C-alpha positions in Angstrom: 5.8 -24.2 3.7 7.5 -27.5 4.2 10.7 -27.1 6.3 13.6 -29.1 5.1 14.4 -31.8 7.7 18.0 -31.8 8.9 18.3 -35.5 8.0 17.2 -37.4 4.9 14.6 -40.0 5.8 14.1 -43.6 4.4 11.4 -46.2 5.0 12.0 -48.2 8.2 12.7 -51.9 7.9 12.6 -54.5 10.7 15.8 -56.2 9.9 18.7 -57.7 11.8 21.0 -55.2 13.5 23.7 -55.8 10.9 21.4 -55.0 8.0 19.9 -52.0 9.7 23.3 -50.4 9.9 22.9 -50.0 6.1 19.4 -48.6 6.3 20.1 -46.1 9.1 23.5 -45.0 7.7 22.0 -44.4 4.3 18.8 -42.7 5.7 20.6 -40.3 7.9 23.5 -39.8 5.7 25.5 -40.7 8.9 28.0 -38.8 10.8 31.8 -38.9 10.1 32.1 -41.9 12.4 29.9 -44.0 10.2 31.2 -42.8 6.8 33.6 -45.7 6.4 31.1 -48.4 7.2 28.5 -46.8 5.0 30.8 -46.6 2.0 32.0 -50.1 2.6 28.5 -51.5 2.7 27.3 -49.4 -0.2 30.2 -50.7 -2.3 29.4 -54.2 -1.3 25.7 -53.8 -2.1 26.4 -52.2 -5.5 28.2 -55.4 -6.5 24.8 -57.2 -6.3 22.4 -54.4 -7.3 24.4 -52.6 -10.1 24.9 -54.0 -13.6 28.3 -55.6 -14.2 30.1 -56.9 -17.2 29.1 -60.4 -16.3 25.7 -61.8 -17.2 23.6 -62.0 -14.1 22.0 -65.2 -12.8 18.5 -65.4 -14.2 17.4 -68.6 -12.6 17.4 -69.7 -8.9 20.2 -72.0 -8.2 22.4 -70.8 -11.1 26.2 -70.4 -10.5 27.1 -67.3 -8.6 30.4 -65.6 -8.4 31.4 -64.9 -4.8 34.2 -62.6 -3.6 35.8 -61.1 -0.5 32.6 -59.2 0.3 29.8 -61.5 -0.9 30.4 -64.8 0.7 28.4 -67.9 -0.1 25.5 -68.4 2.4 26.3 -72.0 3.4 24.7 -73.7 6.3 27.8 -73.1 8.4 27.8 -69.3 7.6 24.1 -69.0 8.3 24.4 -70.8 11.6 27.2 -68.4 12.7 25.2 -65.4 11.7 22.1 -66.5 13.6 24.1 -67.4 16.7 25.9 -64.0 16.6 22.6 -62.2 16.2 21.2 -64.0 19.3 24.4 -63.1 21.3 24.0 -59.4 20.5 20.2 -59.3 21.2 20.6 -57.9 24.7 22.7 -54.9 23.4 20.0 -54.0 20.9 17.0 -54.3 23.2 14.5 -51.6 22.4 15.9 -50.9 19.0 12.7 -51.8 17.2 10.7 -49.3 19.2 13.4 -46.7 18.8 13.6 -47.2 15.0 9.8 -47.1 14.7 9.8 -43.7 16.5 12.6 -42.5 14.3 10.7 -43.4 11.2 7.4 -41.8 12.5 8.9 -38.4 13.3 9.1 -37.1 9.7 5.4 -37.8 9.2 4.7 -35.6 12.3 6.9 -32.9 10.9 5.1 -33.0 7.6 1.7 -32.9 9.2 2.7 -29.8 11.3 4.2 -28.1 8.2 1.1 -28.8 6.1 -1.3 -27.5 8.8 0.7 -24.5 10.0 3.1 -23.8 7.1 1.5 -20.5 6.2 1.4 -19.3 9.8 5.0 -20.3 10.3 6.1 -18.5 7.1 4.3 -15.3 8.1 5.7 -15.4 11.6 9.3 -15.9 10.3 8.8 -13.0 7.8 7.7 -10.7 10.6 10.6 -11.8 12.8 13.0 -11.2 9.9 11.6 -7.7 9.4 12.1 -6.8 13.0 15.6 -8.4 13.1 16.7 -6.6 10.0 15.3 -3.3 11.3 17.0 -3.7 14.6 20.4 -4.8 13.2 20.3 -1.9 10.7 19.4 0.7 13.3 22.1 -0.5 15.8 24.7 -0.7 13.1 24.0 2.9 12.2 24.3 4.0 15.9 27.6 2.0 16.2 29.0 3.7 13.1 28.0 7.1 14.4 29.6 6.4 17.8 32.8 5.2 16.1 33.0 8.3 14.0 32.4 10.5 17.0 35.1 8.7 19.0 37.6 9.1 16.1 36.9 12.8 15.9 37.3 13.2 19.7 40.7 11.4 19.6 41.9 13.6 16.7 40.8 16.7 18.6 42.4 15.5 21.9 45.0 12.7 21.5 45.3 12.4 25.2 41.8 11.0 25.3 43.0 8.0 23.3 45.1 6.6 26.1 42.5 4.0 27.2 42.1 2.8 23.6 45.8 2.6 23.0 46.3 0.5 26.2 43.6 -1.9 25.2 45.0 -2.2 21.6 48.5 -2.9 22.9 47.1 -5.5 25.3 45.1 -7.1 22.5 48.2 -7.3 20.2 50.2 -8.9 23.1 47.5 -11.4 23.7 47.3 -12.3 20.0 51.1 -12.9 19.9 50.9 -15.1 22.9 48.0 -17.1 21.5 45.8 -16.3 24.6 42.4 -16.7 23.0 40.5 -16.0 26.2 42.3 -12.6 26.6 41.8 -11.8 22.9 38.0 -12.3 23.2 37.9 -10.3 26.5 39.8 -7.4 25.1 38.0 -7.3 21.8 34.7 -7.0 23.7 36.2 -4.1 25.8 37.2 -2.3 22.6 33.8 -2.9 21.0 32.1 -1.6 24.1 33.6 1.8 23.4 31.5 2.0 20.2 28.5 -0.2 21.0 25.0 1.3 21.4 24.1 2.1 25.0 21.0 0.6 26.7 19.1 3.8 25.9 20.1 3.4 22.3 18.8 -0.2 22.3 15.5 0.7 23.9 15.0 3.5 21.3 15.6 1.0 18.5 13.2 -1.5 20.0 10.6 1.2 20.1 11.3 2.1 16.5 11.3 -1.4 15.1 8.8 -3.0 17.4 9.1 -6.1 19.7 10.3 -9.3 18.3 7.4 -11.7 17.7 7.7 -15.0 19.6 8.5 -18.1 17.5 5.3 -19.8 16.3 4.5 -22.8 18.6 4.3 -25.2 15.6 7.8 -24.1 14.6 9.1 -24.8 18.1 7.5 -28.3 17.9 9.1 -28.9 14.5 12.5 -27.9 15.8 12.1 -30.2 18.8 11.0 -33.1 16.6 14.0 -32.6 14.3 16.3 -32.6 17.3 14.7 -35.8 18.5 15.0 -37.4 15.1 18.7 -36.5 15.0 19.3 -37.8 18.5 17.6 -41.1 17.8 19.5 -41.5 14.6 22.8 -41.0 16.5 21.8 -43.6 19.1 20.7 -46.1 16.4 24.0 -45.7 14.5 26.0 -46.2 17.7 23.9 -49.2 18.7 24.2 -50.8 15.2 27.9 -50.1 14.9 28.7 -51.8 18.2 26.4 -54.8 17.4 27.9 -55.2 14.0 31.5 -55.1 15.4 30.5 -57.7 18.0 29.0 -59.9 15.4 32.1 -59.6 13.3 34.3 -60.8 16.2 32.0 -63.7 16.9 31.7 -64.9 13.3 35.2 -64.1 12.1 33.6 -62.3 9.1 34.2 -58.7 8.2 31.4 -56.1 8.9 31.0 -55.7 5.1 30.5 -59.4 4.7 27.9 -59.5 7.5 25.9 -56.5 6.2 25.9 -58.0 2.7 24.9 -61.4 4.0 21.9 -60.1 5.8 21.0 -57.9 2.9 20.7 -61.0 0.7 19.0 -63.0 3.4 16.3 -60.4 3.8 15.8 -60.3 0.0 15.4 -64.1 0.1 12.9 -64.1 2.9 10.8 -61.1 1.5 10.7 -62.8 -2.0 9.4 -66.0 -0.5 6.4 -64.2 0.8 5.4 -63.2 -2.7 6.3 -66.3 -4.6 9.1 -68.8 -5.4 12.7 -68.4 -4.3 14.4 -65.5 -6.1 17.3 -65.7 -8.5 20.8 -64.6 -7.5 21.4 -67.6 -5.1 23.5 -70.7 -5.6 21.9 -74.2 -5.2 23.9 -74.6 -2.0 22.5 -71.3 -0.7 18.9 -72.1 -1.6 19.1 -75.4 0.3 20.7 -73.9 3.4 18.4 -70.9 3.4 15.3 -73.1 3.0 16.3 -75.3 5.9 16.7 -72.3 8.2 13.9 -70.1 6.9 12.0 -69.9 10.2 15.1 -69.1 12.2 16.1 -66.4 9.7 12.7 -64.8 9.7 12.8 -64.7 13.5 16.3 -63.1 13.4 15.1 -60.5 10.9 12.0 -59.7 13.0 14.0 -59.2 16.2 
């Protein structure tokens, strides 16, 4: 059995904080606070990665059409991006280690699932059987007690006084919108029909004790919680850093994310061969002159 992680995972990438917003947001399917940025960045990225009606640039240095999201990476723009990245370095200290841990957790979960999947499945089946048996038996007792109470009230209406008072108080609390009182009174009414301690002990003897959760399952749950917590911290860190870079550069967050997405593609492509297509001649010159500084920024 391979438990389904609570978050979708993606390969980790050591990129600038601004670019990592895209990776983390897409990998974790982000919370509501990140939905706007994620959609904005995805839309911007699609303009470069998805087919359009225009013929794409096939050769390096060919004319490129820029817009409000994809700005030309001139020397001035690149210098502002690098400076802004350096200025936010302190606020993202430790991010690389945190991101590496976030990326490694799914492998640990998969390893535990592969090794103990059968045991976990068997344990959960047994726990499910005991739970279903217990719930069914207690519900039967509750129904019997309810019917007995109804018969007692019909035989002796005076015995219904307590229930009538509780019901009237509950209706009054509902009209006033007093949720605390509603919950308290509801519990008091339910207690009239709920199984006694003796009933519960008898059911436990009938259905058997609940098996403890398998240790590997507990470990998997803890890892999933850790993964979700780290993802939230990463998104918060990246969001603040991206907003700071936006203020320092005067560029929008979407423009910054798109710029570093393209810069990373340029740097990665150079490691395998010549400069990639999709860049103007001005961009290729500016990128080439700052290649080392850009690599250092992406690696930070």
